Backbone as ProteinMPNN parsed JSONL, in Angstrom:
{"seq_chain_A": "MRAHYRKTFGRVVALLYTAGTVMQVLQLIVRFDWQDMPFFADVAIVGAGAYGGLGLVVFAREIAYRGAWERVVHGLMILHLLASVALHVWILAAGSHAVLAIFPYGYSFFAAAYFGLFAWRAWTMRLRVHP", "coords_chain_A": {"N_chain_A": [[-2.257, 13.195, -31.77], [-2.473, 14.546, -34.345], [-3.434, 12.353, -35.859], [-5.953, 12.527, -34.382], [-7.341, 14.772, -35.109], [-7.077, 14.668, -37.661], [-9.167, 12.898, -38.293], [-11.401, 14.308, -37.38], [-11.808, 16.948, -38.106], [-13.271, 17.379, -40.646], [-15.893, 16.522, -40.036], [-16.541, 18.576, -37.782], [-16.459, 20.563, -39.906], [-18.838, 19.859, -41.325], [-20.809, 19.635, -39.445], [-21.002, 22.296, -38.62], [-21.589, 23.606, -40.931], [-24.127, 22.44, -41.309], [-25.721, 23.378, -39.257], [-25.534, 25.974, -39.872], [-26.982, 26.124, -42.35], [-29.683, 25.336, -41.129], [-30.032, 27.473, -39.366], [-30.081, 29.647, -41.429], [-32.406, 28.69, -42.846], [-34.434, 29.151, -40.986], [-34.339, 31.622, -40.345], [-35.53, 32.522, -42.52], [-37.962, 31.775, -42.417], [-38.814, 32.689, -39.599], [-37.694, 35.174, -39.438], [-35.92, 36.489, -37.553], [-34.216, 38.785, -35.488], [-30.783, 39.24, -35.84], [-29.476, 40.697, -33.939], [-30.252, 39.587, -31.851], [-29.024, 37.433, -31.353], [-27.221, 35.068, -29.383], [-24.138, 35.443, -27.675], [-22.431, 33.502, -27.364], [-22.765, 31.996, -29.499], [-21.459, 32.889, -31.55], [-18.811, 32.474, -30.204], [-18.741, 29.751, -30.394], [-18.593, 29.642, -33.282], [-16.383, 30.889, -34.076], [-14.294, 28.895, -32.903], [-15.031, 26.25, -33.973], [-14.943, 26.973, -36.566], [-12.295, 27.807, -37.202], [-11.102, 25.622, -36.383], [-12.073, 23.512, -38.15], [-11.5, 24.908, -40.952], [-8.959, 25.159, -40.889], [-7.924, 22.57, -41.018], [-9.234, 21.96, -43.297], [-7.099, 23.326, -44.96], [-4.988, 22.249, -43.916], [-4.989, 19.422, -44.661], [-5.621, 19.266, -47.22], [-4.348, 18.273, -49.421], [-4.674, 15.309, -48.982], [-7.345, 15.0, -49.305], [-9.879, 13.165, -51.208], [-11.021, 13.786, -53.993], [-13.475, 14.054, -56.103], [-13.72, 15.173, -58.738], [-12.991, 18.116, -60.653], [-14.85, 20.403, -59.938], [-15.323, 19.714, -57.258], [-12.929, 20.891, -56.14], [-12.981, 23.327, -56.406], [-15.426, 24.094, -54.774], [-14.073, 23.153, -52.408], [-12.295, 25.126, -52.129], [-13.634, 27.371, -51.821], [-15.149, 27.026, -49.363], [-12.907, 27.06, -47.551], [-12.511, 29.751, -47.643], [-14.689, 30.948, -47.079], [-15.317, 30.035, -44.666], [-12.656, 30.98, -42.987], [-13.04, 33.391, -43.525], [-15.466, 33.753, -42.181], [-14.602, 33.336, -39.648], [-13.065, 35.263, -38.927], [-15.001, 37.569, -39.136], [-16.811, 36.936, -36.988], [-14.815, 37.018, -34.728], [-14.584, 39.843, -34.796], [-17.279, 40.7, -34.312], [-17.408, 39.649, -31.509], [-15.302, 41.251, -30.618], [-16.112, 43.749, -30.862], [-18.536, 43.656, -29.612], [-21.026, 43.649, -30.486], [-23.745, 42.553, -32.856], [-24.062, 44.275, -34.976], [-22.916, 44.521, -37.292], [-23.834, 42.696, -39.097], [-26.103, 43.343, -40.093], [-25.54, 44.278, -42.661], [-26.337, 42.077, -44.262], [-29.01, 41.432, -46.158], [-32.68, 40.68, -45.445], [-33.171, 38.989, -47.913], [-31.045, 37.899, -48.576], [-30.53, 35.565, -47.243], [-31.742, 33.257, -48.891], [-29.816, 33.141, -50.597], [-27.756, 32.384, -48.999], [-28.708, 30.187, -47.51], [-28.81, 28.367, -49.46], [-25.991, 28.003, -50.295], [-24.805, 27.229, -47.707], [-25.895, 25.042, -47.492], [-24.899, 23.365, -49.572], [-22.367, 23.319, -48.975], [-22.587, 21.944, -46.662], [-23.387, 19.473, -47.406], [-21.243, 18.722, -49.178], [-19.034, 18.686, -47.158], [-20.018, 16.638, -45.434], [-19.827, 14.437, -47.31], [-17.317, 14.443, -47.84], [-14.187, 12.503, -48.157], [-11.001, 11.463, -47.014], [-7.973, 10.208, -48.277], [-6.796, 6.951, -47.691], [-3.693, 6.076, -45.979], [-1.436, 3.802, -46.232]], "CA_chain_A": [[-3.018, 14.368, -31.926], [-2.694, 14.589, -35.735], [-4.714, 11.403, -36.236], [-7.482, 12.649, -34.083], [-7.525, 15.852, -35.896], [-7.254, 14.07, -39.077], [-10.496, 12.081, -38.241], [-12.685, 15.089, -36.868], [-12.212, 18.219, -38.702], [-14.275, 17.121, -41.538], [-17.312, 16.391, -39.261], [-16.684, 19.639, -37.48], [-17.056, 21.537, -40.625], [-20.229, 19.299, -41.599], [-21.913, 19.96, -38.361], [-21.14, 23.992, -38.729], [-22.528, 24.305, -42.175], [-25.481, 21.75, -41.22], [-26.383, 24.242, -38.438], [-25.752, 27.369, -40.535], [-28.185, 25.949, -43.112], [-30.709, 25.633, -40.332], [-30.212, 28.822, -38.956], [-30.618, 30.593, -42.617], [-33.853, 28.579, -43.02], [-35.238, 29.469, -39.5], [-34.09, 33.293, -40.606], [-36.21, 32.763, -43.687], [-39.341, 31.338, -41.785], [-39.281, 33.453, -38.509], [-37.238, 36.374, -39.568], [-35.38, 36.941, -36.275], [-33.137, 39.816, -35.523], [-29.399, 38.673, -35.754], [-28.927, 41.283, -32.939], [-30.602, 38.804, -30.538], [-28.096, 35.985, -31.258], [-26.239, 35.032, -28.011], [-22.389, 35.617, -28.203], [-21.741, 31.904, -27.258], [-22.826, 31.014, -30.674], [-20.092, 33.491, -32.1], [-17.492, 31.873, -29.834], [-18.514, 28.41, -31.263], [-18.279, 29.571, -34.77], [-14.825, 31.017, -34.206], [-13.625, 27.806, -32.37], [-15.417, 25.339, -34.867], [-14.623, 27.41, -37.891], [-10.983, 27.748, -37.202], [-10.709, 24.112, -36.351], [-12.617, 23.024, -39.485], [-10.988, 25.77, -41.859], [-7.482, 25.005, -40.625], [-7.933, 21.074, -41.13], [-9.276, 21.77, -44.963], [-5.984, 23.67, -45.6], [-3.779, 21.304, -43.73], [-5.466, 18.061, -45.229], [-6.118, 19.506, -48.798], [-3.785, 17.011, -50.571], [-5.346, 14.022, -48.515], [-9.004, 14.835, -49.783], [-10.308, 12.528, -52.275], [-11.63, 14.594, -54.856], [-13.94, 13.102, -57.443], [-13.938, 15.865, -59.733], [-12.758, 19.748, -60.417], [-15.928, 21.41, -59.047], [-14.959, 19.437, -55.469], [-11.614, 21.4, -55.617], [-13.541, 24.697, -56.462], [-16.067, 23.835, -53.548], [-13.128, 23.038, -51.208], [-11.564, 26.725, -52.063], [-14.813, 28.358, -51.304], [-15.341, 26.577, -48.202], [-11.829, 27.466, -46.881], [-12.567, 31.167, -47.744], [-15.957, 31.28, -46.363], [-14.657, 29.686, -43.059], [-11.846, 31.923, -42.385], [-13.791, 34.889, -43.758], [-16.508, 33.802, -41.257], [-13.961, 33.389, -38.227], [-12.492, 36.793, -38.992], [-16.269, 38.361, -39.032], [-17.179, 36.592, -35.586], [-13.722, 37.717, -33.854], [-14.996, 41.186, -35.083], [-18.237, 40.871, -33.609], [-16.704, 39.52, -30.33], [-14.264, 42.483, -30.046], [-16.961, 44.964, -30.861], [-19.675, 43.403, -28.716], [-22.438, 43.851, -31.007], [-24.093, 41.938, -34.005], [-24.432, 45.267, -36.215], [-22.191, 44.262, -38.688], [-24.474, 41.608, -39.642], [-27.188, 44.189, -40.719], [-25.404, 44.448, -44.1], [-26.829, 41.014, -45.0], [-30.482, 41.772, -46.048], [-33.261, 39.501, -45.528], [-32.986, 38.068, -49.01], [-29.537, 37.159, -48.624], [-30.81, 34.176, -46.453], [-32.206, 32.374, -49.583], [-28.639, 32.53, -51.192], [-26.969, 31.495, -47.785], [-29.012, 28.809, -47.169], [-28.248, 27.424, -50.614], [-24.429, 27.729, -50.174], [-24.477, 26.785, -46.718], [-26.464, 23.486, -47.493], [-24.103, 22.706, -50.548], [-21.291, 23.239, -48.092], [-22.685, 21.038, -45.727], [-23.322, 18.182, -48.438], [-19.786, 18.393, -49.626], [-18.494, 18.18, -45.768], [-20.59, 15.152, -45.054], [-19.537, 13.422, -48.253], [-15.716, 14.488, -47.922], [-13.274, 11.555, -47.892], [-9.709, 11.62, -47.048], [-7.498, 9.117, -48.726], [-6.339, 6.213, -46.809], [-2.292, 5.861, -46.165], [-0.787, 2.744, -45.554]], "C_chain_A": [[-3.477, 14.653, -33.405], [-3.796, 13.821, -36.215], [-6.08, 11.531, -35.857], [-7.723, 13.941, -34.854], [-7.894, 15.529, -37.328], [-8.827, 13.578, -39.322], [-11.941, 13.193, -37.823], [-12.737, 16.242, -37.544], [-13.059, 18.154, -39.805], [-15.686, 17.137, -40.859], [-17.604, 17.669, -38.721], [-17.227, 20.605, -38.533], [-18.292, 20.988, -41.239], [-21.114, 19.722, -40.753], [-22.213, 21.721, -38.348], [-21.93, 24.294, -39.845], [-24.026, 23.526, -42.062], [-26.182, 23.108, -40.221], [-26.399, 25.535, -39.035], [-26.874, 27.076, -41.567], [-29.567, 25.95, -42.259], [-31.158, 26.837, -39.925], [-30.65, 30.004, -40.179], [-31.968, 29.988, -42.936], [-34.763, 28.917, -42.159], [-35.209, 30.952, -39.932], [-35.214, 33.496, -41.724], [-37.643, 32.739, -43.155], [-39.849, 32.599, -40.819], [-38.828, 35.133, -38.716], [-36.748, 37.066, -38.324], [-34.287, 37.962, -36.634], [-31.749, 39.175, -34.806], [-28.929, 39.479, -34.329], [-29.347, 40.415, -31.598], [-29.823, 37.438, -30.29], [-27.33, 36.117, -30.11], [-24.781, 35.072, -28.392], [-21.775, 34.437, -28.127], [-21.955, 31.288, -28.706], [-21.421, 31.699, -31.681], [-18.848, 32.78, -31.847], [-17.6, 30.384, -30.523], [-18.211, 28.531, -32.546], [-16.867, 29.902, -34.934], [-14.049, 29.971, -33.984], [-13.865, 26.833, -33.383], [-14.836, 25.738, -36.203], [-13.193, 27.274, -38.211], [-10.518, 26.443, -37.121], [-10.719, 23.56, -37.563], [-11.811, 23.35, -40.595], [-9.61, 25.469, -41.99], [-7.273, 23.46, -41.263], [-8.273, 21.131, -42.809], [-8.077, 22.361, -45.558], [-4.775, 22.848, -45.219], [-3.97, 19.876, -44.443], [-5.762, 18.024, -46.648], [-5.588, 18.324, -49.538], [-4.21, 15.586, -50.083], [-6.967, 13.93, -49.22], [-9.097, 14.128, -51.02], [-11.092, 13.131, -53.425], [-12.445, 13.638, -56.003], [-14.244, 13.926, -58.776], [-13.4, 17.437, -59.489], [-13.707, 20.328, -59.77], [-15.999, 21.113, -57.494], [-14.0, 20.496, -55.232], [-12.199, 23.01, -55.623], [-14.401, 25.049, -55.044], [-15.264, 23.964, -52.327], [-12.763, 24.476, -50.982], [-12.704, 27.623, -51.256], [-15.15, 28.082, -49.795], [-14.309, 27.12, -47.104], [-11.941, 29.3, -46.962], [-13.646, 31.618, -46.895], [-15.724, 30.921, -44.929], [-13.875, 30.538, -42.515], [-12.284, 33.113, -42.43], [-14.799, 34.977, -42.273], [-15.972, 33.995, -39.593], [-13.595, 34.913, -37.903], [-13.834, 37.591, -38.624], [-16.737, 38.287, -37.533], [-15.99, 37.026, -34.578], [-14.376, 39.177, -33.87], [-15.995, 41.434, -34.201], [-18.266, 40.701, -32.025], [-16.206, 40.865, -29.701], [-15.306, 43.737, -29.967], [-18.107, 44.692, -29.899], [-20.878, 43.689, -29.246], [-22.434, 43.082, -32.502], [-24.331, 43.083, -35.205], [-23.882, 44.989, -37.287], [-23.004, 43.394, -39.611], [-25.912, 42.174, -40.429], [-26.815, 44.462, -42.123], [-25.89, 43.33, -44.752], [-28.562, 41.421, -44.812], [-31.219, 40.282, -45.917], [-33.085, 38.478, -46.599], [-31.912, 37.364, -49.224], [-29.799, 35.671, -48.014], [-31.095, 33.005, -47.623], [-31.086, 31.959, -50.231], [-27.777, 31.725, -50.076], [-27.316, 30.182, -47.471], [-28.532, 27.62, -48.259], [-26.927, 26.792, -50.614], [-24.18, 27.185, -48.994], [-24.73, 25.031, -46.914], [-25.487, 22.68, -48.727], [-22.743, 22.307, -49.799], [-21.344, 22.042, -47.213], [-22.771, 19.469, -46.321], [-21.937, 17.838, -48.542], [-19.029, 17.92, -48.263], [-19.022, 16.881, -45.446], [-20.127, 14.245, -46.067], [-17.838, 13.414, -48.509], [-14.96, 13.008, -47.501], [-11.922, 11.797, -47.85], [-9.034, 9.916, -47.54], [-6.817, 8.328, -47.681], [-4.676, 5.885, -47.036], [-1.864, 4.5, -45.303], [0.012, 2.948, -44.161]], "O_chain_A": [[-4.642, 14.945, -33.675], [-4.802, 14.249, -36.782], [-7.073, 11.066, -36.417], [-8.861, 13.843, -35.313], [-8.806, 16.026, -37.989], [-9.512, 13.832, -40.313], [-13.134, 12.918, -37.946], [-13.88, 16.689, -37.633], [-13.736, 19.178, -39.886], [-16.545, 17.891, -41.316], [-18.72, 18.125, -38.971], [-18.184, 21.344, -38.302], [-18.923, 21.886, -41.797], [-22.182, 20.182, -41.155], [-23.291, 22.276, -38.135], [-22.844, 25.118, -39.801], [-24.991, 23.981, -42.677], [-27.17, 23.707, -40.646], [-27.329, 26.271, -38.704], [-27.766, 27.923, -41.59], [-30.524, 26.566, -42.729], [-32.307, 27.265, -40.029], [-31.351, 30.992, -39.959], [-32.788, 30.815, -43.337], [-35.934, 28.998, -42.528], [-36.303, 31.504, -39.812], [-35.767, 34.592, -41.809], [-38.431, 33.638, -43.451], [-40.833, 33.31, -41.024], [-39.455, 36.093, -38.269], [-37.167, 38.196, -38.075], [-33.641, 38.026, -37.679], [-31.628, 38.757, -33.655], [-28.067, 38.941, -33.634], [-28.821, 40.58, -30.498], [-29.942, 36.631, -29.368], [-26.795, 37.189, -29.829], [-24.406, 34.681, -29.497], [-20.707, 34.226, -28.702], [-21.408, 30.239, -29.048], [-20.621, 31.04, -32.345], [-18.005, 32.475, -32.691], [-16.639, 29.907, -31.128], [-17.574, 27.621, -33.076], [-16.173, 29.336, -35.779], [-13.06, 29.869, -34.709], [-12.803, 26.412, -33.841], [-14.283, 24.892, -36.907], [-12.814, 26.747, -39.257], [-9.532, 26.121, -37.784], [-9.699, 23.143, -38.112], [-11.353, 22.436, -41.28], [-9.069, 25.502, -43.095], [-6.336, 23.317, -42.05], [-7.625, 20.403, -43.561], [-7.864, 21.997, -46.714], [-3.774, 22.72, -45.925], [-2.948, 19.266, -44.759], [-6.094, 16.998, -47.242], [-6.29, 17.53, -50.163], [-4.053, 14.677, -50.898], [-7.552, 12.897, -49.546], [-8.361, 14.502, -51.933], [-12.13, 12.486, -53.576], [-11.966, 12.672, -56.599], [-14.885, 13.459, -59.717], [-13.375, 17.936, -58.365], [-13.287, 20.914, -58.772], [-16.497, 21.854, -56.647], [-14.122, 21.1, -54.166], [-11.77, 23.803, -54.785], [-14.148, 26.027, -54.34], [-15.585, 24.675, -51.375], [-12.874, 25.012, -49.879], [-12.543, 28.366, -50.288], [-15.418, 29.048, -49.081], [-14.675, 27.539, -46.006], [-11.291, 29.958, -46.151], [-13.53, 32.549, -46.097], [-16.044, 31.742, -44.069], [-14.28, 31.004, -41.45], [-12.032, 33.929, -41.544], [-14.872, 35.936, -41.506], [-16.563, 34.525, -38.652], [-13.809, 35.544, -36.868], [-13.681, 38.357, -37.672], [-17.012, 39.301, -36.892], [-16.399, 37.426, -33.488], [-14.683, 39.619, -32.763], [-15.812, 42.273, -33.319], [-18.97, 41.419, -31.315], [-16.561, 41.402, -28.652], [-15.252, 44.578, -29.07], [-18.612, 45.692, -29.388], [-21.809, 43.983, -28.496], [-21.424, 42.989, -33.2], [-24.772, 42.722, -36.297], [-24.465, 45.259, -38.337], [-22.808, 43.417, -40.826], [-26.607, 41.502, -41.191], [-27.714, 44.883, -42.852], [-25.932, 43.475, -45.974], [-29.184, 41.633, -43.771], [-30.735, 39.172, -46.134], [-32.884, 37.293, -46.334], [-31.823, 36.367, -49.94], [-29.16, 34.712, -48.447], [-30.719, 31.863, -47.358], [-30.979, 30.775, -50.549], [-27.235, 30.638, -50.273], [-26.552, 29.251, -47.221], [-28.089, 26.487, -48.07], [-26.649, 25.61, -50.816], [-23.169, 26.484, -49.041], [-23.998, 24.096, -46.589], [-25.41, 21.451, -48.724], [-22.149, 21.241, -49.962], [-20.4, 21.273, -47.028], [-22.293, 18.485, -45.757], [-21.477, 16.8, -48.066], [-18.449, 16.834, -48.27], [-18.195, 16.013, -45.168], [-20.002, 13.093, -45.654], [-17.231, 12.591, -49.195], [-15.29, 12.491, -46.434], [-11.543, 12.467, -48.811], [-9.491, 8.814, -47.235], [-6.254, 8.947, -46.779], [-4.324, 5.475, -48.141], [-1.956, 4.277, -44.096], [0.558, 1.989, -43.616]]}, "name": "protein", "num_of_chains": 1, "seq": "MRAHYRKTFGRVVALLYTAGTVMQVLQLIVRFDWQDMPFFADVAIVGAGAYGGLGLVVFAREIAYRGAWERVVHGLMILHLLASVALHVWILAAGSHAVLAIFPYGYSFFAAAYFGLFAWRAWTMRLRVHP"}
């Protein structure tokens, strides 16, 4: 089980941040109302975010960093993923996306940039090979 988790958590993080980048870019183009987002998306974010975020914590020592900045990005990804999980658990418990109204339209420019950075980092992340 651990070997499977070791192989998949990084791709889960990469897919989650790639999807997040697409959603933020679509928000910039279409300006959809977050209240219309289906709740199955929140369930997927909670599941994938917890799976990937915990993997980033569990396997942090095995990640082959190519520079100090990657450690900073790694820490930011952990904070963002686990905070996102908490936010979307709140949304599911409340049964409303009203809390997302705190993020103005212009926030999507910033969000698209950091989601893109986190997606790129997740796709390029490699774990050290153990004999």
